N, C-alpha and C positions, 0 to 999 in steps of 0.2 A: 350605656344611653339615659340620663335621668328621667325621671317624671316630672313633670309638672308638676312643684312646691303649690299648695293652697294654705290660707288661714284656715286654721283648725276651727270647725263647728262648733253644738254644744249637743250634747243630745241629752233626753229626757234623764230628771233626778233620777226616777225608778225604770228602769229598762226592763220592760216582764220578759227581756227572752233569757233561758236559759243560760248559763256558763259554756253548759254542751253543748247549746244551739250557736253561740258566740263562738265557740273554738270552731265550730264546723263552719261556720259565715267565715271567721277568718281564714280556714285553707280557701274556700271557695276564693273569697278575694283576692287573698295572698299569687291564686292561680293567675288572676286576671295582669298581675304584675310581668306573670311570665310568660304568658301570649302578647302582650301589646312588645314585649321586647324581644321576642321571639319575631313577630311579624315588620318588626320595623328592621330587625337584623340581615333578613332576608332579602333585604333589599341591594344589599354589598353583593346578592347571589345576581339577582334580574338583572343588576349593571350589565355584566360581563355577557350575560345571558342573550339580554336584548341585542347587543350589541352585534353578538354572532348573526342573533336569527332576522335581525333586520340589516344588517352591515352598515350599522351607525357608526356617525364621528363619536368621539369622546363626548364634546357637547351633548350632541343628544342624547348619549346613552346616560347622561349626569340629568335628562330632565326628571329620572325616576323620581332622587331626590330633592330635586325643585319643585314637583307637585306636591310631593309628600308631605313636603315640612311647609311648603306654604301651607297647607291646612290648618295648620299649630296657629298662624296669622289671620286668617282667615276667618275660620271655624272657634278659634277661645273667645271669642266675645258673646257671637249667640249660642256658645254652651255654656257660658255662665247662667244668661239669659235664661235658657231652656230647663237648666236644674235650678233655677231660682224659682219657675213653675210648676214643675213638675216632682221634686224632691231628687235628694241622690239616689234612692232604691232606685227609683227607673229613667232615673239618667244613665244609671249603671245600665240597667235593660236593653234602651233604649243604645247606648254605645255598642253595647255586642253585637244587636243585629244589625245598626248599620255598619261597622265591621266585616260583619258576615255577606251581607249583598254587597259591599265590594270584593270578599276573597270570590263569590259567588260567579260576581262580574268577570271576571278572569276566565270563565269558559266559554261563554262566545267572543271576548276579547281572541282567544284563541282559534276560537273558527274561522273569526273575520281576516284574521293575520293584521289586525289594526293595531299600533305600535302607540295611535291616539287614544282609542279604545281600552289600550290597559292602562294609560296614564288617567283615565278617567276611573278605572275600576281602582287604581290606584289613593288615588284624591279621597274616591267614596269610603274606600279600606279607611284612610288615616283621620277624615273626618269621626269615623267610629271611635276611634281612638284616642282622639283628643278630647270626646264626651265622656269618654269613660276615665281618663286621667282628671280632670275636674270634678268627678265624679266620685271616684273606688276612695280617690288618697282620708277624704273625711273620714268615712267608714272605718277603716284601718285604724285610725286614731281611737275612736271611742269604742272600739268591742274588745274593754277591759280596762282596769282602773288608768288613772289618768296618768300617774308615777312612772309609768312600763309606755306611754306610748309613740316614745321616740323610738322604743327598741321591736315595737311592732312595727314601725313603720322603716325601719333599719334591716329587718330581716324581708320583709316585702320588696325592697330595692335590692336586697341581695337576691333574691329569685329574679330579679329583671337582667340582674346580671348573670347570674348561671345560664338565661333564655340566651341571651349573646353570645354566650360562648357554645352552647348546643346547635341553635340554628345554623351555623355555617357548615356541621355535618349533616344537617337535614337536607341540604341544598345540594351539596356536592355526589348525596346519593339520590334524590330524587327530581333535581331539577338539572344538573352539570353530569351528569350518570354517564356522558360520551364527552370524545373531545370536538368538542368545536372547530370546523373550520373557519378560517380567514376568508377575506375578502378576495383574496388572488385565488384560492382555494376552490371558493363556491363559484365563480367566473372560469375558471377549469370545468366546471359541469357542462352536461348535456342542460338545454330548459327546463327540460320535463326533473330531469335529476336535481336539479336546484330547485326547483319549487318543492318536491318533495321533501328536500331537505329543510326549506324554509318551514314548510308545514307542521313539522316533526319538532323542531324548534320552538314552535309556538305554542304547540300542543303539550311541552314537555312540564308546563307549567299547570294543566288543568286540573289533571289527579289529587297533587301536592295542596294547591289554594281549595278545592272543593274537600278535600278532609280536615283543614284547617276552618271552612265556613259552617261546617257541621260540629264542630269541637267548643265554637265559639254560640254555635245557638244550643248545643246542650248546655253549657255553660251559666246563656239567657235564663235556658230554664229553669235551670239550680236555683239561678238567683230571684228570678220571680216566684220561690215559691217557699225561698227562707224568708224567715220573720227576722228584721233589724228591729233594732234601737229606732225612734222615731228622730232625725235629727232637724234643729233646726237650720238651713240653708243661709239664713243671717244676710247682711248686704257681701255680693259677690262683687266679683274684678269687673263684669260687664260693665258694670256703672261708672260711665264714661267722666259724670260730672265730677270735677274737680282736677282732673288730670293734666291739667297748664298746670295747678302748683306744682307739679312735683320738679319743677324745670330751677327752681331752687336749693333742691337737692344733686349737686355735681356728682357726687361721687353715684349718687342711683344712676344719672346718666350716662358715665361714663363705664357703671357696670351692665347698662343695658348692651352697650358696644360690645363690652367684655365676653357677654355670653352670647352677642350674636358672633363675634369673632370667634369665640371656644367650639361652638356647637357646630358652627362652618368647617372649621379647621378638622376637627374631631370626623365628622362625617366625612368630610373629603377624603382625609386620606384613608378611614377603611372602604369607601367606595372606589377608590384605585389599587387596592391591595390584591386582587386575586389579577387584575390584567397586569401590575407591575410583577407582581411572582412569575407572571408567563414571560418578559424579557428574557430572551436568551443569555445576556450581561449580567442578568440578576439571580434567577433562581433555573430558570429554561423549566416552570413544573407546568402541566396541565391545567384547565380549570378546577376541573375536581380536586387535584392536589392542594391547587393554592386555595380552594376554599377552607379545607380541614386546618390550613394555618393563619385563617383570618382569626379562628377559634383563640389564638395567642394573643392575636392584638385584643379582643374584647376578656377576653381572660383573664388578661394582664389587668384590665382594669376592676376586675372582681378582686383580684387578690390587693387589689394596691388600696382598696377600699378600706380593707381591715386593717392595715399596715397604718393609713392615714386618718383611720379611728384613734390608735395610740400619738402620732407624731402630731396629729393638732392639738392634743392635751398638753403637749408637751412644748412645745413652741408657735410664736405667733403667728396664727394662720395668714396674714401677708407673707413674712418669712416662708411658713409652706409651700405657699401658691407660686409664689416669687422661685424658688430652688427646684419647683416641679416642673416648671413653664423653661427655665436655666435648660434642665438635661433633656427635658423635648427639644429646645432650639440645638443642642446640639447632637443628638442622633438624628434629625432631620439634616443637618449639613452633612454629617457623616454619610447617611445613604446617597444623598444628590450627591457626593463626589469617592463613592466607591462602587465596585461589583461584588458580585458571586455573593459567599454568604456574610458578611460582612453589612454589605447593602441590606440584604434581607431582615437579620435580627434587628439591627440597630431600627428600622422603620417598627417591626411587630414589638420593639420595647416601648415603644413609646405610650401603647395602651396600659403599660401600667403606670406612667407618670400620667395622663390623664386622670386618673381617677377621683383623685381631688378635687379637681377645678370645678369643676360643676355648684357644687354645694358649699364651697369656701367662697366663690365667686358671688352667688347668690345671694349669701349671709352677711359677706361684706356692705354690697350694694344696699340691703335694706335696713344696716344700722340704723339705729336713731331718725327711725322715720316715725314713729310712734301710729300714732290714727291714720297716717298716710300709707300704712303698712301694704295694708292690702291691693288699694291700686301701683303700688311700687312692684308689687310679685304679680299684677297685671300685665305690668310693662315689660317687664323679664321677659314672661312666661311667652309674649310677642317676639322677644327678639329672638326667639329659638328657630325664627325666620330663618338664621344664617344658615341653616344648614340646608336652604332650602338653595341660596343664592352662592356659597364658595365653594361648593363642590362644580356649578356651571362653569363657577371663573377656570376651575380648575382644568376642567374639562378643555376650554378655550385654548387653554396655557397649552395642554400635551397634546392637541391636534398641530400647533405652531410647531412648537418644541420638545416634543419627545413628554413622555408621561417621568420620566425621571428627574425632567427640570422643573416641571410643571407643581413642584412639592416645595417649590417659591412661594406659594399661596398659602398654604397653610402657615411657611416658615413667617411671613408679613402677619401673620393673624395671633399667630404666635409671641413673636414682637411687643406688639398692642399689650397679651396680657404680661410684659414685664413691667411695661408701664404703669398701668391699670392697679399692680400686684405693689410697687413700691411707690407709686405719687397717687395715681387716679382714685384709690379704693379709699383714701382720709376725706372724713368729712368731714366739713368746717368746724373748727371747736375743738375738734378732738385731738388728743395730744397723737403726736407722729408713733407709726410702726404698726 
């Protein structure tokens, strides 16, 4: 899952922090990328867990992603204004504290057995992550020589991908550690047994999320104590003035739609994996077993980023993007029309080809914007709200037609990306291709 890109800030010409302190600070900052990737990926585990614990429809279970990714749309601009006032360093500490508060809120939510309270906790958690993303990326860029800034950012993003690979194992061990009952099995229980089952399911998230909250607070304490170079926040994407002028850049507008479609499709597929692999005709796995296989989906994205770093130097980005999207479309069609191991591995392989899409779409969309680049970046970041809406739409489709048929929703998203790669990404006055 990609972090929110930001325009790079400017550090003091002579930062006082020693190189040793910078290395230590960089290691702490890199851990932030790991943490928010880890927390975001755990949503894929929470969805099947809450679906069983609260006997939810697929559409209602997908509200986990709707609430989480809505925070990107709602909080991004206020977070930019906050960082503009308090600075990037304090912004990181505030983001960690807010995310920790969201994790702690899982405890009373479980005690009350209220799905709505869980959703409120998720929104607080996601708000903290949004503040972190607005604040942390610039620090990674300046903690070392300018000529190696890209390498540092790539390394930090690799830790984000590592987290999305590890998180499903954590969720399987601590949240999906026992076989979940379906609605029919719960209905067959005596009222007292059904109530005890639902309570146990709700409380399964308490200890893991309290542990995560403590880890976030420890990171926050470390960040508060570390001396970092001063960074001029400069103009932020929170400044809405002049956004209407972006309409002149048609490739940027089509790019915002592409970000919306890509993030929505990627998140929707990941959100349904555990329940999809649970289907008898697909793999018949338990939820805990299915959670392990989710790691292949996100781990593929990590591997694909390293391969993409090579192919993007050899071929035009539009062609690389179109090739990857075409493969994903083929895999989606394959998984929708087969069963067993073929259906299972074709959907898991999608992660490998998703890998280069977000940064490539982002770069193509900002091409040629000049002084409007910062505002264009803000528009694209807000389009991440696709992760809130597309999974919900697939949930409605799954309730009506089954999980396998519901993959038509991300299929439509990726079909748009083919058009964007070949046509929509062309900016006015630029040569084709």
